[in-house]
ROVEX-311317 format. One record per atom (N, C-alpha, C): x, y, z. Coordinates in steps of 0.05 Angstrom, whole numbers, padded with zeros to 5 digits, always signed. Example, Ala and Ser with C-alpha at 12.3 -4.5 7.8 and 13.67 -1.06 7.14 Angstrom:
REM ROVEX-311317
+00264-00114+00156
+00246-00090+00156
+00264-00066+00156
+00257-00045+00142
+00273-00021+00143
+00258+00001+00157
***
This chain:
REM ROVEX-311317
+00017-00024+00000
-00001+00000+00000
+00018+00025+00000
+00007+00045-00012
+00021+00071-00013
+00020+00084+00014
+00042+00098+00022
+00042+00111+00049
+00019+00131+00053
+00011+00146+00032
-00010+00165+00035
-00037+00150+00040
-00042+00129+00026
-00066+00113+00032
-00067+00102+00060
-00044+00092+00069
-00041+00082+00095
-00047+00104+00116
-00035+00126+00112
-00040+00149+00131
-00070+00157+00131
-00082+00159+00108
-00110+00167+00107
-00128+00146+00121
-00122+00120+00116
-00137+00099+00129
-00135+00101+00160
-00111+00104+00169
-00107+00105+00198
-00120+00130+00209
-00117+00153+00196
-00129+00178+00206
-00159+00177+00206
-00171+00166+00184
-00200+00164+00183
-00210+00144+00204
-00195+00123+00209
-00203+00104+00230
-00203+00118+00257
-00182+00134+00262
-00181+00149+00287
-00205+00168+00289
-00213+00181+00268
-00236+00199+00268
-00261+00184+00273
-00265+00161+00262
-00288+00144+00268
-00288+00138+00298
-00266+00131+00309
-00264+00125+00338
-00271+00148+00355
-00267+00172+00345
-00274+00197+00361
-00304+00201+00364
-00320+00187+00350
-00350+00189+00352
-00356+00172+00378
-00359+00186+00400
-00363+00171+00425
-00393+00168+00430
-00402+00144+00429
-00430+00138+00432
-00443+00148+00459
-00429+00143+00481
-00439+00151+00507
-00442+00182+00509
-00423+00196+00499
-00424+00225+00500
-00447+00235+00485
-00450+00226+00460
-00472+00237+00442
-00500+00227+00451
-00501+00203+00462
-00527+00194+00473
-00534+00211+00497
-00515+00217+00514
-00520+00234+00537
-00529+00262+00529
-00516+00273+00508
-00523+00300+00499
-00551+00300+00487
-00558+00280+00471
-00584+00279+00458
-00606+00271+00478
-00601+00253+00496
-00622+00243+00515
-00628+00264+00537
-00608+00274+00549
-00613+00292+00573
-00597+00317+00572
-00584+00323+00549
-00568+00347+00545
-00547+00350+00567
-00534+00327+00574
-00514+00327+00595
-00489+00313+00583
-00466+00321+00595
-00440+00309+00588
-00436+00284+00606
-00437+00260+00594
-00435+00235+00610
-00408+00235+00626
-00389+00250+00618
-00364+00251+00631
-00365+00266+00658
-00389+00278+00664
-00393+00291+00689
-00413+00277+00707
-00422+00254+00697
-00442+00238+00712
-00431+00210+00719
-00442+00199+00741
-00434+00172+00748
-00405+00169+00753
-00393+00149+00738
-00364+00144+00741
-00348+00164+00726
-00360+00182+00711
-00348+00202+00694
-00334+00190+00670
-00338+00165+00663
-00327+00152+00641
-00347+00154+00617
-00336+00160+00593
-00353+00163+00570
-00355+00136+00555
-00366+00116+00570
-00369+00090+00559
-00397+00079+00563
-00402+00056+00550
-00429+00044+00550
-00439+00037+00578
-00421+00026+00595
-00429+00018+00622
-00439+00042+00639
-00424+00063+00638
-00432+00087+00653
-00458+00099+00641
-00461+00099+00614
-00485+00109+00602
-00509+00092+00611
-00505+00066+00613
-00527+00048+00622
-00535+00054+00651
-00514+00057+00668
-00519+00062+00697
-00534+00087+00701
-00525+00109+00687
-00534+00136+00692
-00560+00141+00676
-00561+00132+00652
-00583+00140+00634
-00603+00117+00628
-00596+00093+00636
-00615+00071+00632
-00606+00052+00609
-00621+00030+00608
-00615+00008+00590
-00614+00017+00561
-00633+00033+00553
-00634+00042+00524
-00609+00057+00517
-00598+00074+00535
-00574+00089+00531
-00551+00070+00528
-00550+00050+00544
-00529+00030+00542
-00530+00017+00514
-00553+00008+00506
-00556-00005+00480
-00548+00013+00457
-00559+00037+00457
-00551+00056+00436
-00521+00062+00435
-00509+00064+00458
-00481+00069+00460
-00465+00045+00449
-00473+00021+00456
-00460-00003+00445
-00462-00004+00414
-00487+00003+00404
-00490+00002+00375
-00473+00022+00362
-00473+00047+00372
-00456+00068+00360
-00426+00060+00360
-00417+00052+00384
-00389+00044+00386
-00381+00021+00369
-00399+00001+00367
-00393-00022+00351
-00392-00014+00320
-00412+00001+00313
-00413+00010+00284
-00390+00027+00276
-00381+00044+00294
-00358+00062+00287
-00332+00045+00284
-00332+00022+00295
-00310+00003+00292
-00313-00014+00267
-00336-00024+00264
-00342-00043+00242
-00340-00030+00215
-00351-00006+00213
-00352+00007+00186
-00325+00012+00173
-00306+00025+00187
-00281+00028+00174
-00265+00002+00169
-00269-00017+00187
-00255-00043+00182
-00266-00058+00158
-00292-00057+00156
-00304-00071+00133
-00297-00057+00107
-00298-00030+00107
-00290-00015+00082
-00261-00021+00076
-00243-00021+00096
-00214-00026+00090
-00211-00056+00081
-00225-00074+00093
-00221-00101+00087
-00234-00111+00061
-00257-00101+00056
-00271-00112+00033
-00271-00094+00008
-00269-00068+00012
-00268-00050-00011
-00239-00047-00021
-00221-00044-00001
-00193-00039-00008
-00175-00064-00005
-00186-00085+00007
-00172-00110+00012
-00143-00106+00022
-00141-00092+00044
-00115-00086+00057
-00105-00110+00073
-00081-00110+00080
-00068-00133+00095
-00080-00134+00123
-00077-00157+00136
-00087-00160+00164
-00071-00141+00182
-00046-00135+00176
-00031-00117+00193
-00044-00089+00191
-00051-00080+00167
-00063-00053+00164
-00091-00053+00176
-00106-00075+00174
-00132-00076+00187
-00128-00075+00217
-00109-00088+00228
-00103-00086+00257
-00096-00058+00265
-00080-00044+00249
-00073-00017+00255
-00097+00001+00254
-00115-00004+00235
-00140+00012+00234
-00156+00007+00259
-00158-00018+00268
-00173-00024+00293
-00161-00010+00317
-00134-00010+00318
-00120+00004+00339
-00126+00034+00338
-00127+00045+00314
-00133+00074+00311
-00161+00080+00321
-00180+00063+00315
-00208+00067+00324
-00207+00067+00355
-00193+00048+00366
-00191+00046+00397
-00178+00072+00408
-00157+00080+00396
-00144+00104+00405
-00164+00129+00403
-00179+00130+00381
-00197+00152+00378
-00220+00151+00398
-00228+00126+00406
-00249+00123+00426
-00239+00132+00453
-00216+00124+00460
-00205+00130+00487
-00195+00159+00489
-00184+00169+00468
-00172+00197+00468
-00184+00212+00444
-00210+00219+00445
-00222+00234+00422
-00215+00263+00424
-00205+00272+00401
-00195+00300+00400
-00216+00320+00407
-00241+00317+00397
-00261+00337+00402
-00272+00337+00431
-00265+00317+00447
-00274+00314+00475
-00250+00318+00493
-00230+00334+00485
-00206+00339+00501
-00192+00314+00509
-00192+00293+00492
-00179+00268+00496
-00188+00253+00521
-00214+00256+00527
-00226+00241+00550
-00250+00225+00540
-00245+00200+00532
-00267+00183+00522
-00273+00159+00539
-00279+00138+00527
-00286+00112+00541
-00262+00095+00546
-00266+00070+00555
-00244+00053+00561
-00240+00032+00540
-00257+00030+00519
-00250+00015+00496
-00260-00014+00493
-00276-00023+00513
-00284-00052+00512
-00301-00058+00488
-00321-00041+00482
-00338-00047+00458
-00322-00046+00432
-00305-00026+00430
-00287-00024+00406
-00270-00048+00403
-00258-00058+00425
-00241-00082+00425
-00256-00106+00415
-00281-00110+00426
-00297-00133+00419
-00307-00130+00390
-00315-00106+00381
-00324-00103+00354
-00302-00107+00334
-00277-00100+00341
-00254-00105+00323
-00250-00135+00321
-00253-00149+00343
-00250-00178+00343
-00273-00191+00326
-00297-00181+00328
-00319-00190+00312
-00313-00189+00282
-00301-00167+00273
-00295-00164+00245
-00270-00179+00236
-00249-00177+00252
-00223-00188+00244
-00218-00217+00251
-00231-00226+00272
-00225-00254+00281
-00249-00264+00297
-00272-00267+00284
-00297-00273+00298
-00297-00299+00314
-00281-00319+00306
-00280-00344+00321
-00270-00341+00350
-00253-00320+00354
-00242-00316+00381
-00264-00308+00400
-00287-00298+00390
-00308-00289+00408
-00323-00313+00420
-00321-00336+00407
-00333-00361+00420
-00317-00367+00445
-00291-00367+00443
-00275-00373+00466
-00279-00351+00488
-00283-00326+00479
-00287-00305+00498
-00313-00309+00513
-00334-00317+00499
-00360-00323+00512
-00358-00345+00532
-00344-00367+00525
-00341-00389+00543
-00326-00381+00568
-00304-00366+00565
-00289-00357+00588
-00306-00338+00605
-00322-00321+00593
-00339-00303+00608
-00359-00319+00624
-00372-00339+00613
-00391-00355+00628
-00378-00370+00651
-00355-00381+00646
-00341-00395+00668
-00333-00375+00689
-00323-00352+00681
-00316-00331+00701
-00339-00322+00717
-00362-00319+00705
-00386-00311+00720
-00396-00332+00740
-00392-00357+00732
-00399-00379+00751
-00381-00381+00774
-00354-00376+00770
-00335-00378+00791
-00334-00352+00808
-00337-00330+00796
-00333-00304+00810
-00357-00287+00802
-00373-00278+00819
-00397-00263+00812
-00392-00234+00803
-00367-00227+00798
-00360-00200+00788
-00359-00200+00758
-00377-00184+00746
-00378-00182+00717
-00351-00169+00706
-00342-00149+00721
-00318-00135+00712
-00294-00154+00711
-00289-00170+00732
-00266-00189+00732
-00271-00210+00711
-00294-00222+00709
-00299-00243+00690
-00296-00232+00661
-00307-00208+00657
-00306-00195+00630
-00278-00189+00622
-00263-00178+00640
-00234-00171+00633
-00217-00196+00628
-00223-00217+00644
-00209-00242+00639
-00217-00254+00611
-00242-00251+00604
-00252-00261+00578
-00240-00246+00556
-00235-00220+00559
-00222-00205+00538
-00194-00214+00532
-00181-00225+00553
-00153-00234+00550
-00151-00259+00532
-00173-00273+00528
-00171-00298+00513
-00170-00292+00483
-00177-00268+00474
-00175-00262+00445
-00146-00264+00435
-00127-00249+00447
-00099-00252+00437
-00088-00281+00441
-00096-00293+00464
-00086-00320+00468
-00096-00339+00446
-00121-00337+00439
-00133-00353+00418
-00119-00346+00391
-00113-00321+00386
-00098-00315+00361
-00070-00327+00360
-00058-00328+00383
-00031-00341+00385
-00034-00371+00379
-00054-00383+00391
-00058-00412+00386
-00063-00419+00357
-00078-00402+00343
-00085-00407+00315
-00065-00395+00296
-00042-00385+00307
-00020-00375+00290
-00026-00351+00274
-00043-00333+00285
-00048-00307+00273
-00030-00287+00288
-00003-00288+00282
+00016-00273+00298
+00013-00243+00295
+00007-00234+00271
+00005-00204+00267
-00019-00194+00284
-00042-00207+00281
-00065-00198+00297
-00061-00203+00326
-00046-00224+00333
-00040-00229+00361
-00026-00204+00374
-00006-00194+00361
+00009-00171+00371
-00008-00147+00374
-00025-00142+00354
-00042-00118+00354
-00064-00120+00376
-00077-00144+00377
-00097-00147+00398
-00085-00149+00426
-00060-00158+00429
-00048-00157+00455
-00042-00129+00463
-00033-00112+00445
-00030-00083+00451
-00055-00070+00458
-00077-00076+00444
-00103-00064+00449
-00113-00074+00476
-00109-00099+00483
-00117-00111+00509
-00103-00096+00531
-00076-00092+00528
-00060-00079+00549
-00071-00051+00554
-00078-00037+00533
-00089-00009+00536
-00115-00011+00551
-00133-00029+00543
-00159-00032+00556
-00156-00039+00585
-00139-00059+00591
-00135-00067+00619
-00122-00045+00636
-00104-00030+00625
-00091-00008+00640
-00113+00014+00648
-00132+00018+00629
-00153+00037+00635
-00173+00027+00656
-00173+00002+00661
-00192-00010+00680
-00179-00015+00707
-00155-00004+00712
-00142-00007+00738
-00160+00006+00759
-00160-00005+00782
-00176+00007+00804
-00166+00035+00811
-00185+00053+00811
-00179+00080+00819
-00166+00097+00796
-00165+00086+00773
-00152+00101+00750
-00168+00126+00744
-00156+00150+00746
-00171+00174+00740
-00175+00177+00711
-00199+00187+00704
-00206+00192+00675
-00211+00220+00673
***
């Protein structure tokens, strides 16, 4: 791929990521900045807690679509390499977490991470679901079970020899996990 095309793809993916579902649902639903409510995180979970189930669902849909659309366009229209697709997914995640128009204060990236896996490596989500169910049975904490389940995506990629995507999803996982540390200020 030409460097200019690569730059444009990554830049546009970042801009897609900057469309923060929780922020815009909060603005449209109650004319409030979700980053000043509840946990002050601009993510689906906080939107659901503060604004209700429908806000959670709309936020998940927006955040999933903003991930899926650029990846499908890059993958099917331009047929780019898996490395470039992974870089585009990473750019969407970075845009979600650090959106320029929201002073670099966005969400924590779980929906974007899962939506990227859905597009780029959907079979890993089966293992993720199994680990989540086992985690919920053993430990009644959705956060702990969910974060453990997220870790299975790069592990599964390593097992099935998708080394390029393994590296990118491992980096994305590390970013998501670091943002979920206890007491991490947003």
